[in-house]
C-alpha positions as CSV (number, residue, x, y, z in Angstrom):
1,X,2.8,3.4,28.5
2,X,2.5,2.9,24.7
3,X,5.5,3.6,22.5
4,X,4.9,6.7,20.4
5,X,4.8,6.0,16.6
6,X,7.5,7.5,14.5
7,X,5.0,8.8,12.0
8,X,1.6,10.3,12.6
9,X,0.1,10.3,9.1
10,X,0.7,7.1,7.1
11,X,-0.3,5.6,3.8
12,X,0.0,1.8,3.8
13,X,0.3,0.1,0.4
14,X,-0.6,-3.6,0.3
15,X,-0.3,-5.8,-2.7
16,X,-3.2,-7.9,-3.8
17,X,-0.9,-10.9,-3.2
18,X,-0.7,-9.9,0.5
19,X,-4.4,-10.5,0.8
20,X,-4.1,-13.8,-1.0
21,X,-2.1,-15.2,1.9
22,X,-1.5,-19.0,1.5
23,X,-4.1,-19.4,-1.3
24,X,-3.2,-19.7,-5.0
25,X,-5.9,-17.1,-6.0
26,X,-8.3,-14.7,-4.4
27,X,-8.6,-13.6,-0.8
28,X,-7.4,-15.5,2.3
29,X,-9.8,-14.4,5.0
30,X,-7.4,-15.3,7.8
31,X,-4.8,-13.0,6.3
32,X,-7.2,-10.1,5.9
33,X,-8.3,-10.6,9.5
34,X,-4.6,-10.5,10.6
35,X,-3.9,-7.3,8.6
36,X,-7.0,-5.7,10.0
37,X,-5.9,-6.4,13.5
38,X,-2.5,-4.8,12.9
39,X,-4.1,-1.8,11.3
40,X,-6.4,-1.5,14.3
41,X,-3.3,-1.5,16.6
42,X,-1.7,1.2,14.6
43,X,-4.9,3.3,14.9
44,X,-4.9,2.7,18.7
45,X,-1.4,4.4,18.7
46,X,-3.0,7.6,17.3
47,X,-1.8,7.0,13.7
48,X,-4.0,8.5,11.0
49,X,-4.0,5.8,8.3
50,X,-4.8,5.5,4.6
51,X,-4.8,2.3,2.7
52,X,-4.2,1.4,-1.0
53,X,-4.4,-2.2,-2.1
54,X,-3.4,-3.8,-5.4
55,X,-5.4,-6.3,-7.4
56,X,-2.7,-8.9,-8.4
57,X,-4.4,-11.7,-6.5
58,X,-7.1,-11.5,-9.2
59,X,-5.7,-9.9,-12.4
60,X,-2.8,-7.7,-13.6
61,X,-3.3,-5.4,-16.6
62,X,0.3,-5.8,-17.7
63,X,0.0,-9.6,-17.7
64,X,-3.2,-9.3,-19.8
65,X,-1.2,-7.2,-22.4
66,X,1.7,-9.7,-22.4
67,X,-0.7,-12.5,-23.3
68,X,-2.0,-10.5,-26.2
69,X,-5.0,-8.7,-24.6
70,X,-5.9,-5.0,-24.6
71,X,-3.8,-3.3,-21.9
72,X,-6.5,-0.7,-21.2
73,X,-9.1,-3.4,-20.7
74,X,-6.7,-5.3,-18.5
75,X,-6.0,-2.3,-16.3
76,X,-9.7,-1.7,-16.0
77,X,-10.1,-5.3,-14.7
78,X,-7.3,-4.7,-12.3
79,X,-9.0,-1.6,-11.0
80,X,-12.1,-3.6,-10.3
81,X,-10.0,-6.2,-8.5
82,X,-8.7,-3.5,-6.2
83,X,-12.3,-2.6,-5.3
84,X,-13.0,-6.2,-4.3
85,X,-9.9,-6.3,-2.1
86,X,-10.8,-2.9,-0.6
87,X,-14.3,-4.0,0.2
88,X,-12.9,-7.1,2.0
89,X,-10.5,-4.9,4.0
90,X,-13.2,-2.4,4.9
91,X,-15.5,-5.2,6.2
92,X,-12.6,-6.7,8.2
93,X,-11.8,-3.3,9.8
94,X,-15.5,-2.7,10.7
95,X,-15.6,-6.1,12.3
96,X,-12.7,-5.1,14.5
97,X,-14.4,-1.9,15.6
98,X,-12.3,0.4,13.4
99,X,-14.1,3.3,11.7
100,X,-13.3,3.2,8.0
101,X,-14.3,5.0,4.9
102,X,-14.0,3.5,1.4
103,X,-13.4,5.6,-1.7
104,X,-12.9,4.6,-5.3
105,X,-11.2,6.6,-8.0
106,X,-13.6,4.9,-10.5
107,X,-17.2,6.0,-9.8
108,X,-19.3,3.1,-8.5
109,X,-21.7,4.6,-6.0
110,X,-23.6,1.4,-5.4
111,X,-20.5,0.0,-3.6
112,X,-18.6,3.0,-2.3
113,X,-18.0,6.7,-2.4
114,X,-16.3,8.3,-5.4
115,X,-13.0,9.8,-4.4
116,X,-12.7,13.5,-3.7
117,X,-9.7,14.9,-2.0
118,X,-11.9,17.2,0.2
119,X,-14.1,14.4,1.5
120,X,-11.2,12.0,2.0
121,X,-9.2,14.6,3.9
122,X,-12.1,15.2,6.2
123,X,-12.5,11.5,7.0
124,X,-8.7,11.1,7.3
125,X,-8.3,14.0,9.7
126,X,-11.3,12.7,11.7
127,X,-9.3,9.5,12.4
128,X,-11.1,7.1,10.1
129,X,-9.0,4.6,8.1
130,X,-9.4,5.8,4.6
131,X,-9.3,3.1,1.9
132,X,-8.5,4.1,-1.6
133,X,-9.6,1.7,-4.3
134,X,-9.4,1.9,-8.1
135,X,-5.7,3.0,-8.3
136,X,-5.5,6.4,-9.9
137,X,-8.6,5.6,-12.0
138,X,-6.5,5.6,-15.2
139,X,-4.8,2.8,-17.2
140,X,-1.0,2.5,-17.4
141,X,-0.5,3.6,-13.8
142,X,0.2,1.1,-11.1
143,X,-1.3,1.0,-7.6
144,X,2.2,2.0,-6.3
145,X,1.7,5.3,-8.2
146,X,-1.8,5.5,-6.8
147,X,-0.4,5.0,-3.3
148,X,2.2,7.8,-3.7
149,X,-0.5,10.1,-5.2
150,X,-2.9,9.5,-2.3
151,X,-0.1,9.9,0.3
152,X,0.7,13.3,-1.2
153,X,-3.0,14.3,-1.3
154,X,-3.5,13.3,2.3
155,X,-0.4,15.1,3.5
156,X,1.1,11.9,4.8
157,X,4.5,11.9,6.4
158,X,5.4,8.4,5.3
159,X,4.4,5.8,2.7
160,X,4.8,2.2,4.0
161,X,5.2,-0.4,1.2
162,X,4.5,-4.0,2.4
163,X,6.5,-6.6,0.4
164,X,7.4,-10.3,0.8
165,X,11.0,-9.4,2.0
166,X,12.2,-7.3,4.9
167,X,13.5,-4.3,2.9
168,X,15.1,-3.3,-0.4
169,X,17.8,-5.6,-1.9
170,X,20.2,-5.1,-4.8
171,X,18.6,-8.2,-6.4
172,X,15.9,-10.7,-5.5
173,X,17.2,-12.3,-2.4
174,X,15.2,-15.4,-3.1
175,X,17.1,-15.9,-6.4
176,X,20.5,-14.3,-5.5
177,X,21.9,-15.3,-2.1
178,X,24.6,-12.6,-2.5
179,X,22.0,-9.8,-2.9
180,X,22.8,-6.8,-0.7
181,X,20.2,-5.5,1.7
182,X,20.0,-1.7,2.2
183,X,19.1,-0.1,5.5
184,X,18.8,3.4,4.0
185,X,18.6,4.9,0.5
186,X,17.6,8.1,-1.1
187,X,14.8,8.4,-3.7
188,X,17.5,9.3,-6.3
189,X,19.5,6.2,-5.4
190,X,16.5,3.9,-5.9
191,X,15.9,5.4,-9.3
192,X,19.5,5.4,-10.4
193,X,20.1,1.8,-9.3
194,X,16.8,0.7,-10.9
195,X,15.7,-1.0,-7.7
196,X,12.4,-2.6,-8.5
197,X,10.6,-2.0,-5.1
198,X,8.2,0.5,-6.7
199,X,7.7,1.9,-10.2
200,X,9.7,5.0,-11.1
201,X,6.7,7.3,-11.2
202,X,5.8,6.4,-7.6
203,X,9.3,6.9,-6.3
204,X,9.6,10.2,-8.2
205,X,6.3,11.5,-6.8
206,X,7.3,10.5,-3.3
207,X,10.6,12.3,-3.7
208,X,9.0,15.5,-5.1
209,X,6.4,15.4,-2.2
210,X,9.2,14.8,0.4
211,X,7.6,11.6,1.6
212,X,9.8,8.8,3.0
213,X,9.1,5.3,1.7
214,X,9.5,2.5,4.3
215,X,9.7,-1.0,2.9
216,X,9.0,-3.9,5.2
217,X,7.8,-7.6,5.1
218,X,4.1,-8.2,5.3
219,X,4.9,-11.9,5.9
220,X,6.2,-11.1,9.4
221,X,3.2,-10.7,11.8
222,X,3.4,-7.4,13.7
223,X,6.1,-5.9,11.5
224,X,4.0,-2.9,10.4
225,X,3.4,-1.7,14.0
226,X,6.9,-2.6,15.0
227,X,8.4,-0.5,12.3
228,X,5.9,2.3,13.1
229,X,7.4,2.4,16.6
230,X,11.0,2.6,15.2
231,X,11.9,-1.0,15.6
232,X,11.8,-4.1,13.4
233,X,13.6,-4.5,10.0
234,X,12.9,-2.3,7.1
235,X,14.5,-0.1,4.5
236,X,13.8,3.6,4.6
237,X,14.0,5.7,1.5
238,X,14.3,9.4,2.2
239,X,16.4,12.4,1.1
240,X,19.1,13.7,3.5
């Protein structure tokens, strides 16, 4: 008998770097295939799943600005990068037999549907994996904020944030061996402590929408499904 998942409606946020895998740039097809398999397993448990993916494996708008470029143009390039990543994920999911639907906040009908909450909800409730590309469709907002926004719009009961460590720490554990790992936090504590797991706008939106944020390591194969079942290592951010 399959273990029942802890959450039934989930938004999974993946970074662009997660799709990069072991490569220095772009998309690692073996990593995308692995992630698609884990998503398929989650779907087999009866989880309704939405996906938001970043574009940092190609370009970051903030980095463009730091190097003297136009931040708006940089963010627009970043939105296009999320579309490329989302198309790759969509194809990988279809190859595993998972029904998926790709929406973009930025209209590009040649490649995918333009996002509308009504159509996305219909696909989501029908059990299709809904992939949300293009961030929020606006500059100066991160894909973390886009993930929190879509989680609220889809009525999700959890927002899973995949990172390169197994939870939230007081500092970067790769740089500070004394960094403290947290098992549980409130949204207010994350904001007050300035913990850089997500941007403040995303954490505040999740708090106001009463959506727990679960932070886990994407580097550990099977971690997503394990945490969904209530096992594995993660940090949960939720109000008491």
